C-alpha positions in Angstrom: 18.6 23.6 11.1 16.2 26.6 12.4 15.3 27.2 15.7 11.1 25.3 14.8 12.5 22.3 13.2 15.1 21.5 16.4 12.3 22.6 18.3 10.1 20.0 16.1 12.7 17.0 16.3 13.0 17.5 19.9 9.7 16.8 20.6 9.0 14.0 17.8 12.1 12.2 20.2 9.7 12.7 23.4 7.2 11.4 21.5 9.1 8.7 20.8 10.6 8.2 24.2 7.2 8.5 26.0 5.4 5.9 23.5 7.4 3.9 20.9 7.3 0.9 23.3 3.4 1.4 24.0 2.9 1.5 20.1 4.8 -1.6 19.5 3.2 -3.3 21.8 -0.3 -2.6 20.2 1.0 -3.5 16.7 2.3 -6.7 17.9 -1.6 -7.9 18.7 -1.9 -7.9 14.9 1.0 -8.6 13.4 3.1 -11.8 12.8 6.4 -10.6 14.1 8.2 -8.5 16.3 10.2 -7.2 13.8 7.1 -5.9 11.5 5.4 -4.4 14.6 9.1 -2.4 15.5 9.8 -1.1 11.5 6.2 0.3 11.5 6.2 2.0 14.9 9.5 3.6 13.7 7.7 4.1 10.3 5.3 6.0 12.2 7.6 8.3 14.2 9.4 8.9 10.8 6.2 10.2 9.3 5.5 12.8 12.2 9.2 13.8 12.2 8.7 14.5 8.1 5.2 15.9 8.8 5.1 20.1 9.0 6.3 21.3 12.9 2.8 21.4 14.9 2.0 22.3 18.1 2.0 19.7 20.6 -0.6 17.1 19.9 -3.3 16.7 22.4 -3.7 12.9 21.9 -0.6 11.6 20.4 -1.5 7.9 21.0 -4.5 8.2 18.9 -2.6 10.1 15.9 0.1 7.4 16.3 -2.3 4.7 16.2 -4.0 6.1 13.2 -0.9 6.2 11.3 0.3 3.0 12.5 -3.0 1.7 11.0 -2.4 3.4 7.8 0.8 1.6 7.8 -0.2 -1.7 8.6 -3.1 -2.0 6.2 -0.5 -0.9 3.6 2.1 -3.7 4.7 -1.2 -6.3 4.8 -2.3 -5.1 1.8 1.4 -5.4 -0.3 1.7 -9.0 1.1 -1.9 -9.9 -0.6 -0.2 -8.3 -3.7 2.9 -10.8 -3.6 0.9 -13.6 -2.3 -1.7 -13.2 -4.6 1.3 -12.7 -7.6 2.7 -15.6 -6.3 0.1 -17.7 -6.8 -0.6 -16.6 -9.8 3.0 -17.6 -11.2 3.0 -21.5 -9.4 -0.2 -21.7 -11.3 1.3 -20.6 -14.8 4.6 -22.7 -14.0 6.9 -19.2 -14.5 8.4 -19.0 -10.7 11.0 -21.5 -12.1 12.3 -18.8 -14.7 12.1 -15.7 -13.1 14.9 -14.1 -11.1 14.6 -13.1 -7.5 15.6 -9.9 -9.2 12.6 -9.5 -11.8 10.0 -11.1 -9.1 10.8 -7.9 -7.1 10.6 -5.6 -10.0 7.1 -7.0 -10.8 6.1 -6.7 -7.1 7.3 -3.2 -7.4 5.1 -2.7 -11.0 1.9 -4.7 -9.0 2.4 -2.1 -5.9 2.4 0.9 -8.1 -0.8 0.1 -10.3 -2.1 -0.8 -6.6 -1.4 2.3 -5.8 -2.6 3.9 -9.0 -5.8 2.2 -8.9 -6.6 3.1 -5.4 -10.1 4.2 -4.7 -11.4 2.3 -7.4 -14.2 0.1 -7.2 -13.2 -4.2 -6.9 -14.7 -4.6 -10.6 -12.9 -1.5 -12.1 -9.4 -2.9 -10.2 -10.4 -6.4 -11.7 -11.2 -5.4 -14.7 -7.9 -3.5 -15.5 -5.8 -6.3 -13.9 -7.9 -9.3 -16.4 -6.6 -7.0 -19.4 -3.4 -5.9 -18.6 -1.7 -8.6 -16.3 -3.9 -11.7 -18.1 -4.1 -10.4 -21.6 -7.6 -11.1 -21.6 -10.4 -9.7 -24.0 -13.3 -7.5 -23.0 -15.4 -10.5 -24.1 -13.6 -12.9 -22.1 -13.4 -10.3 -19.0 -17.1 -9.7 -18.9 -17.5 -14.0 -19.0 -15.2 -13.8 -16.0 -16.7 -11.2 -14.1 -20.2 -11.9 -14.9 -20.9 -8.0 -16.6 -21.3 -6.6 -19.9 -18.8 -5.7 -22.7 -20.3 -2.1 -22.2 -19.3 -2.5 -18.7 -15.8 -3.6 -19.3 -15.1 -0.7 -21.8 -16.7 1.6 -19.4 -14.1 0.0 -16.3 -11.4 0.5 -18.7 -11.7 3.7 -19.4 -12.3 4.7 -15.6 -8.9 3.1 -14.5 -6.8 4.5 -17.8 -8.3 8.3 -16.8 -6.8 7.5 -13.0 -3.1 6.1 -14.5 -3.1 9.2 -16.9 -4.1 11.4 -14.1 -1.3 10.1 -11.9 0.8 10.5 -14.5 0.3 14.4 -14.8 0.2 15.0 -11.1 
């Protein structure tokens, strides 16, 4: 480990000792469990540690809060996605036939898809999911979302372009 890397690690260690408890208490106000708060706080410091060496941070609590909020939003989004998927499975009565491993793989695939479509408008995401996950035709999607078939086609094109761009990166 070089001197700069060692110095960065020591600095992050100092930040951890100084701000970990404070960050955990802030996160506990927004999360359902102490364990979730501690996990996100720890991941926050892992991200600071894995970032390029930085000069001393002027406002470490602001930086830590920003990183932790992003991680908390990702957790909530993942939970919402899982809940929606489980609800859909219950509606289709497929949950009994899926093993825990299959459910886990499906959740991971949905997270990847969600990440690929991140930043696209809601109707574009909904159109893509109705087509690719639910297997609806373009006319069925148009009727479900109250949009034209031309819009469905345009939205699908945007979603596929985003997926293609991500696969090339």
